[in-house]
N, C-alpha and C positions, 0 to 999 in steps of 0.2 A: 504494500500500500504506500502510495506516495504522500508525503507531507507537502502542504502548500505553505510557503513562507509568506507571512503577512506582508502587506505592502510597505510596512515600515521596518523590514528586517535587512534585506540585502540589496545592494545596487552596484553597478560598475563604477570603479574609480578610474580616473585617468592615470596614465603612467606617471605623469608629473606629480600627481597627488601621492602616489606610492613612493616616489623618490624624495619629495620635499616635505612631507608632513607625517607625523606618527599617526597610526590608525587609532580610532577610539578603542578603549579597552573596558571590558567588564571588570570592575574592581575586585569582585569576588574570585575570579578565575584567571585573570590576566589573559583571557582569550579575546582576540580581536573580533569584533562583529561589524560588518559593513552595513550601512543603512541605506534605505531607499525611500523615495516618496512617490514612486510610480507603480508599474505593474508588478504583480506577484511573480516570483520565479518558482518553477516546479523542479524539485530535486528529490532524489531517492531519500535522502535525509539531510538535514541542515549541516553544512560544513562549519566546524568551529576552527577558525584560523588563529594561529598564534604567530605574531611577528617576532622574529629573533634578532634581526638587524634591518638595515635600510633596504636590503635586497631579498632576504629570505623570510618566507613564512612557511609554517608546517601545519599539517592536519593528519587526521586518520585516513583510512582507506577511502579512495574515491572510486567512482563508477565511470565507465565510458560516457554515460549520459551527463555527467557533471562537467565534462571538459568544455562545453560551450559556455557555461557560466563562468568557469575558471578564466577562459579567454576574455569574457566580458568584464571581469573584475580587473583586467589589466596585466595579468601574468603573461610572460613571454616564454617561460620554460617550466617544465614539470620534471621532477626527479623522483623516481620510485626507489625506495629503500627496502621494499618488502619482497622477499623471494617469491616467485610464482609457485603455486601449488601448496602454499602454507595452510590454506583452508579451502574447503569445498565450495564455499559461497564467494570466494574471491575472484574478481575478474583477472584474466591474464594481462600482463603488461602489454602484449602486442595489441590488444583491443584498445587500451588507453592510448598507446602510441599512434594507432590509426586515427583516432579522433583528434589527437593533438595535431597531427599533420594536417588534418582536414581544416582545422581552425588556425593554422599558421604558428603553432607553438613547437618549440623544441621539446624533445622527450628523451630522458636518459634513464637507463635501467642500471642501478648501482645497488644491488641487494646486499643487505647486511644481516648476518646471523650474529646474534648477541655473543659477545666475547671474542669475536674474530676481527678485531680492528688491525689491519695491516697497513704498512706504508703504501702498498700498491692501491688498496681500496681508498685510502685518504687522498692519494694523488689523483685518482680517477674522479673522485667527488670534487676536489678543488678545481680540476680542469673543466668539469661539467658546469660548475657554478660560474667560473670565469668566462666560459664561452658564451654565456647569455648576457646580453646587454640590456638588462632590465630585471623586473621582479620575477622571482623563482618560487614555485610552490613545491616543497618536498613532502612526500607522504609515505606512510607505512601503515601498519594496522591501527595503531593508536596515536602515533606521532612521537613516541618515546625514543625509538631508534633514530629518528631524524634529529631529535634534540641531542642525542649522544654524538652523532656524526658531526653536526654543526659545531658543537662544543669542541670537538677534536680539530676541526679545520679553521674555524672562524670565531670561536668563543673568546671570552675575556682573557684567559691565560695565553692563548695564541697571540692576541693583539698586544698584550703586555710584553711578551717575549720578542715580538717583531719590532 
């Protein structure tokens, strides 16, 4: 069953807005919610986006049908950190990649199994992020692995060391 997101919940942001201004945050969860004043969007389930820095936001599992809305929100790239086949109800990355291509987004598959952070994986993620000239949405099942990966390549300790 599809949830309808009320007309005051989500709206496209311009790429300039994503680069120049922080997103509004729900104070209880630190999850970014984008607001709208026009048409309701249809999504499998509402996406809870969390902004990690000026370029990266993360969320839980997305569906191929979400990619149109992701593009409308101003994202230019999608990075999948969830291995294919992890759950029976999970869409294959190829299906998300096909939709991303349809809407002009780059899509990278960089699966992360907990505990297997390698220099090669981190280099691949860094290259994927750097290759996109604009906002990137990273996703996995819940967003936790994306947070771990972001912290390893762009987090506060990496910035302090650089």
